[in-house]
N, C-alpha and C positions, 0 to 999 in steps of 0.2 A: 483554456479550459482543461482542468484535470481530467484524466481518463477514468480515474477511480477503478483501478484494476481489481479483479474479484478474488485474488488469492495471494498468499505469501510466496515469493519467489524461492525461498529456501526450503520450507517444509510443506508447501502446497495447501496450507490451511485456508479455508474459505474466509474471505474478508468482504462481506457485503458493504454496500455504499454507506450504511448507517453504523458500521463498526467503529468503535473507539479504540480498537486494538491495532488498527492499521497505521503503519509508519511509511514515510516516503522520503526520498532524497530529491534534489532539484531536478533530476531527470525522470522522476516518477517511478523509480524502482520501488517496489512495494514489499514490505515485510511485516510479519506479525510482531506483537509486543514481546513474546517469548524469545523469538529469534534475535530481535534487536538487543534485548538486554542480556541474554545468556550466551549467545553465539557470536553476534556481530559487534557487541559493545558500542552500539550507537553509530557505527561507521558503515556506509554502503560498501559491499565487497566489489561492486562494479565500477564505481567512480571515486570511491574513497571519500565521498562527501558525507555531511551530517544527515542522520535520519531523524525526522521530526514527525509528530503525530499528524496524520492526514486529516484535514478539515472535513466536517460533515456537510453535505449538500442538502439544502432544504427539500422536503418532499415535493413541493410545487416545482422547484427547479429540476428535480430528477425526472419529472414527467416530460419536460421539454428537452432536457439534456441527460439522458440515462447513462448509468455507469457502464463501463466496458464489460463485455462478456469474454474477452480474449484472455486466456490464462497464460501466465509466464512462469516457468519453473526452471531456474537456471543454476542454482548453487546447491 
């Protein structure tokens, strides 16, 4: 189950669970669209893997499996 982290690890922008601006790698490192396109050029700085748009979890599923509240800010 994806943790749906609440922020961009690079610029700390809020990325709520329903955000279509959130991108992740296979390790769930999370970044905003702006950082992915302008700074990272689609490559995760942590694992060097591809960054893809994070899927949106249905509201009913979020009730049972809420998004993470733990913020990660690393780069």
